[in-house]
C-alpha positions in Angstrom: 139.7 76.8 61.0 136.3 78.5 61.6 136.6 82.3 62.0 135.5 83.2 65.6 131.9 84.3 65.3 129.4 84.7 68.1 125.7 84.6 67.0 123.1 85.8 69.4 119.5 84.8 68.7 117.0 87.1 70.5 117.3 90.8 71.1 116.1 91.7 74.6 117.9 92.5 77.9 120.0 89.4 77.9 121.2 89.9 74.4 122.2 93.5 75.0 124.1 92.5 78.1 125.8 89.6 76.2 127.2 92.0 73.6 128.7 94.2 76.3 130.1 91.4 78.3 131.6 89.5 75.4 133.7 92.6 74.5 134.6 93.2 78.1 135.7 89.6 78.5 137.9 89.9 75.5 136.0 88.4 72.6 137.9 89.5 69.5 135.7 87.8 66.9 132.6 88.9 65.0 129.3 89.3 66.8 125.9 89.1 65.0 122.7 89.9 66.9 119.5 88.5 65.4 116.1 89.7 66.6 112.6 89.2 65.2 111.4 92.7 66.3 112.4 95.5 63.9 113.9 97.6 66.7 117.0 97.7 68.8 116.9 95.9 72.2 114.8 97.9 74.6 113.6 97.9 78.2 110.4 96.0 78.7 109.3 97.0 82.2 108.4 100.6 81.2 106.0 99.3 78.6 103.1 98.9 81.0 104.1 102.0 83.0 106.0 105.0 81.7 105.5 104.2 78.0 101.8 103.5 78.4 101.4 106.8 80.2 103.3 108.8 77.5 106.1 109.6 80.0 108.8 107.8 78.0 109.5 107.5 74.3 110.5 104.4 72.4 113.9 105.9 71.9 114.3 106.5 75.6 113.6 102.8 76.3 116.5 101.6 74.2 119.1 99.7 76.3 121.9 101.0 74.0 121.7 103.3 70.9 122.7 102.2 67.5 126.1 103.9 67.8 127.0 101.6 70.8 126.5 98.5 68.7 128.5 100.0 65.9 131.4 100.8 68.3 131.3 97.2 69.6 131.5 95.9 66.1 128.1 94.2 66.2 126.2 93.2 63.0 122.5 93.8 63.6 119.9 91.6 61.9 116.7 93.0 63.2 113.2 92.2 62.1 114.5 88.7 61.1 113.4 85.4 62.5 115.8 82.5 63.0 114.2 79.3 61.5 116.7 76.5 62.3 119.9 75.7 64.1 122.2 73.1 62.5 124.4 72.0 65.3 126.5 69.6 63.2 127.4 72.3 60.7 127.4 75.1 63.3 125.0 77.2 61.3 121.8 79.2 61.8 119.2 79.5 59.1 117.3 82.7 58.9 113.8 83.3 57.5 115.4 85.5 54.8 117.3 82.5 53.4 120.6 83.7 54.9 122.8 81.2 56.6 125.1 82.3 59.5 128.1 80.2 60.5 129.0 80.3 64.2 131.8 79.2 66.5 129.7 80.2 69.5 125.9 80.5 69.7 123.8 82.3 72.4 120.1 81.7 72.8 118.4 84.7 74.5 115.0 83.9 73.0 112.9 85.3 75.8 109.2 84.5 76.2 105.9 85.2 74.5 102.5 85.9 75.9 100.2 83.1 77.0 97.1 83.4 74.9 93.6 83.1 76.2 91.9 80.1 74.5 88.3 81.4 74.3 85.9 82.2 71.5 86.2 85.8 70.3 89.8 86.3 71.6 90.8 87.3 68.0 88.3 90.1 67.8 89.6 93.6 67.1 90.0 95.4 70.4 91.5 92.4 72.2 95.2 92.9 72.9 98.1 91.2 74.6 101.0 93.1 76.2 104.5 92.0 75.6 106.2 94.1 72.9 106.6 97.7 71.9 104.3 97.0 68.9 101.6 95.6 71.3 101.7 98.8 73.3 101.6 101.0 70.2 98.4 99.1 69.0 96.9 99.5 72.5 97.7 103.2 72.6 96.2 103.8 69.1 93.0 102.0 70.1 92.8 103.8 73.5 93.4 107.2 71.9 89.7 107.4 71.0 89.2 109.2 74.4 89.3 108.9 78.1 86.3 107.3 79.8 86.3 104.3 77.5 85.7 101.0 79.2 88.7 98.7 79.6 88.6 95.1 80.8 92.0 93.8 82.1 92.2 90.0 82.2 94.8 88.8 84.7 95.6 90.0 88.2 99.4 89.5 88.1 102.0 92.2 88.2 101.5 93.1 84.5 97.8 93.3 84.9 98.0 95.5 87.9 100.6 97.8 86.4 98.6 98.2 83.3 95.4 98.9 85.3 97.2 101.5 87.3 98.5 103.2 84.1 95.1 103.2 82.5 93.4 104.6 85.6 95.9 107.4 85.7 95.0 108.2 82.1 91.4 108.4 83.1 90.0 105.1 81.7 87.3 103.0 83.4 89.0 99.7 84.3 87.6 96.4 85.4 90.1 93.7 86.3 89.2 90.0 86.1 91.3 87.5 87.9 90.5 83.7 87.8 92.2 83.0 91.1 90.6 83.7 94.5 92.9 86.7 95.1 95.3 88.9 93.2 98.9 87.8 92.8 98.0 84.4 94.4 100.9 82.5 92.7 103.6 84.9 93.6 103.0 86.6 96.9 101.4 86.5 100.3 97.8 87.2 101.2 98.9 90.4 103.0 100.4 91.8 99.8 97.4 90.7 97.7 95.0 92.4 100.1 97.1 95.6 100.1 96.9 95.8 96.3 93.2 95.0 96.2 92.6 97.9 98.6 94.8 100.4 96.7 93.4 99.6 93.3 89.9 99.8 94.6 90.7 103.1 96.2 92.1 104.3 92.8 88.8 103.3 91.1 89.6 99.9 89.6 86.7 97.4 89.7 88.4 94.2 90.8 86.6 90.9 90.4 88.5 87.8 91.6 87.3 84.2 91.0 86.2 85.2 87.5 87.2 82.9 84.6 86.6 84.3 81.1 84.4 82.1 78.9 84.2 84.2 75.7 84.6 87.7 74.2 81.5 89.1 72.7 81.1 91.3 69.6 80.6 91.2 65.9 83.1 93.5 64.2 85.0 94.3 67.4 84.9 93.3 71.1 82.0 94.8 73.1 82.0 92.7 76.3 83.7 89.9 78.2 81.5 87.0 79.5 82.7 84.9 82.4 81.9 81.3 83.1 79.4 82.2 85.8 77.4 84.2 83.2 78.3 87.7 84.3 79.1 90.0 81.5 81.4 93.1 81.5 81.0 95.7 78.8 84.3 96.5 77.1 85.6 98.9 74.4 89.1 97.5 74.9 90.3 94.2 76.4 93.9 93.6 77.5 95.0 90.1 78.4 97.9 89.6 80.8 97.9 85.9 82.0 101.6 85.1 81.9 104.2 84.0 79.4 105.7 80.9 77.8 109.4 80.5 77.2 110.5 80.4 73.6 112.1 77.0 73.3 111.0 75.8 69.9 114.3 76.4 68.2 116.1 74.6 71.0 113.8 71.6 70.8 114.1 71.3 67.1 117.9 71.4 67.5 117.8 68.5 69.9 118.9 70.5 73.0 117.8 69.5 76.5 114.6 71.4 77.3 112.2 71.3 80.3 110.4 74.3 81.5 112.9 76.3 79.5 116.2 75.6 77.8 118.2 73.7 80.4 121.6 75.2 81.2 124.3 74.4 83.8 125.9 76.8 86.3 128.0 78.3 83.4 124.9 79.0 81.2 125.9 76.1 78.9 123.1 74.1 77.2 123.5 70.4 76.5 125.7 71.5 73.6 128.9 73.1 75.0 129.1 75.5 72.0 125.7 76.9 72.8 124.8 79.0 75.8 121.5 80.5 76.8 120.3 83.2 79.2 117.2 85.0 80.4 113.5 84.1 80.5 113.9 81.1 78.1 116.2 79.2 80.5 115.7 76.6 83.2 118.6 76.1 85.7 119.3 74.4 89.0 119.5 76.7 92.0 121.8 75.4 94.7 120.3 78.0 97.1 116.7 76.8 96.6 117.5 73.2 95.9 115.5 72.9 92.7 115.3 73.7 89.0 113.6 77.0 88.1 112.9 79.5 85.4 113.0 83.2 86.3 111.3 86.1 84.5 113.4 88.9 85.8 115.5 91.6 84.1 118.4 91.4 86.7 118.5 87.6 86.3 118.6 87.9 82.5 121.5 90.4 82.6 123.5 88.4 85.2 123.0 85.1 83.4 124.0 86.8 80.2 127.2 88.0 81.8 127.9 84.5 82.9 127.2 83.1 79.4 129.7 85.6 77.9 132.4 84.6 80.3 131.9 81.0 79.4 132.1 81.8 75.6 135.4 83.7 76.3 136.9 80.7 78.2 136.6 82.4 81.6 133.8 80.4 83.2 132.4 81.5 86.5 129.5 79.6 88.1 126.3 81.7 88.4 123.9 81.4 91.3 120.8 83.6 91.1 119.9 85.9 93.9 116.5 86.8 92.5 115.1 90.3 92.8 112.2 92.0 91.1 110.2 95.3 91.2 106.8 96.7 90.3 105.7 100.3 90.0 102.0 101.1 90.5 100.6 104.6 91.2 102.9 106.1 93.8 104.0 102.7 95.0 107.4 100.9 94.3 107.3 97.3 95.3 110.8 95.7 95.5 111.2 92.0 96.1 114.3 89.9 96.9 114.5 86.1 97.1 111.7 83.6 96.5 109.0 83.0 99.0 108.2 79.5 97.9 108.3 77.1 100.8 107.8 79.7 103.5 105.8 78.7 106.6 105.3 82.3 107.9 104.9 85.8 106.5 105.7 88.6 108.9 104.5 92.1 108.3 106.6 95.1 109.3 104.6 98.3 109.1 100.9 99.0 108.3 99.7 97.1 105.2 96.0 97.6 106.0 95.7 101.3 105.9 99.1 102.7 105.0 101.2 102.6 101.8 104.6 101.7 103.3 105.4 98.3 104.7 107.5 95.1 104.3 106.7 91.4 104.4 109.3 88.9 105.4 109.0 85.2 104.5 110.4 82.6 106.8 111.1 78.9 106.8 111.4 78.3 110.5 113.5 81.3 111.4 115.5 81.4 108.1 114.7 84.4 105.9 113.7 83.3 102.4 112.5 86.5 100.8 111.2 90.0 101.4 108.6 92.2 99.7 109.0 96.0 100.4 106.5 98.6 99.4 108.0 102.2 99.5 110.7 101.0 101.8 114.0 101.1 99.9 116.1 100.8 103.1 114.3 97.7 104.1 114.9 96.3 100.6 118.6 97.0 100.5 119.1 95.4 103.9 116.6 92.6 103.1 118.6 91.6 100.0 121.7 91.1 102.2 119.8 89.2 104.8 118.2 86.9 102.2 121.5 86.3 100.5 123.0 85.3 103.9 120.1 83.1 104.7 119.9 85.0 108.0 118.1 83.4 111.0 115.8 86.0 112.5 113.0 85.6 115.1 109.6 86.7 113.7 109.1 89.1 116.7 112.3 91.0 115.7 111.0 91.3 112.1 107.6 92.6 113.2 109.1 95.2 115.6 109.9 98.4 113.7 112.2 99.5 116.5 114.4 96.5 116.0 117.6 97.0 114.0 117.6 94.1 111.6 121.2 94.8 110.5 122.3 93.1 113.7 121.1 89.8 112.3 123.6 89.8 109.4 126.0 86.8 110.0 129.0 89.0 109.4 128.2 91.1 112.5 128.3 90.1 116.1 125.7 87.3 116.6 122.5 88.7 118.0 120.5 87.4 120.9 116.7 87.4 120.9 
């Protein structure tokens, strides 16, 4: 009989949580954690914020220190890439030539940056932002001195967070976004306009509707040229245009894959001996009535806990209650739920001149999601209201004197 051995491929948030949850759920067998980065699992959100600004060290970003893995009896195989999964033999082949037998396999493969397919994108001075090594290269290049010209390509959360960090370090920043507005795919026009205003006030030159055609330079990047012919001088270019799930191992192994490795409510793939969690997975959400892939630390950790319970024979169905956050300047944006399918966005507070407000997204009168800027109380209550699919009139949401807690279904039904 095969000795119980859980092999985890990928070493991010989901992997670190899986290790903890496996032991908490009673896994008595061996655990091997395989990651292609040569460092212990670390927090990624601080990369574009505290780590870029020099406020947090690489050691401080570790999710757990080496001693914690040792106490949990985990064998670490870091800086090693998995090459192939043999499902019939229940083996994983590593790039080193080593072969790992498994009785249970977890895929926490994460995602990689979406590359910009334009001429000159491989010039020195052009960077992507996903890993600790990426940030170290950016910081080394940027260390030449404040005042250098940076072009940020991409107006999503990563692009905005990076632009904020660079401005606070004294760099000249131009941000290019191909869509008509910032954050167009993920949030309302009100939130987009707010961040356009704030970043402009902070000195970022924002240009929307700008598609990059090529990077210019001989031995290093010197400028970014857009499709309309406008050119922006650059000593450093950072590209943040989204990520792609790492699914190649799963595809080659014959697992069911769509916009991610498909898993059921118990984090199982199409092979019941293999679970998956985090950014690399696609799952069906009963709440939203569709399949989805989430890029979220809370989701990765919660789904990893679900996967661990499944491997330990204690399956509990997982239903995501998505929530996210973004830190820029003195602003903390906290988001709960998904605004897709909303037919109305209601603003509570002053988003046009102030720096504290919330936006509530409704389908009819049902609350789908909430975005809160510097309003932690709104966020905490908003999470509960979204989870309860509360029915709230738009007028009550807009009225700051209205107590939204009275609309929680567990309380006495409210009247308009």
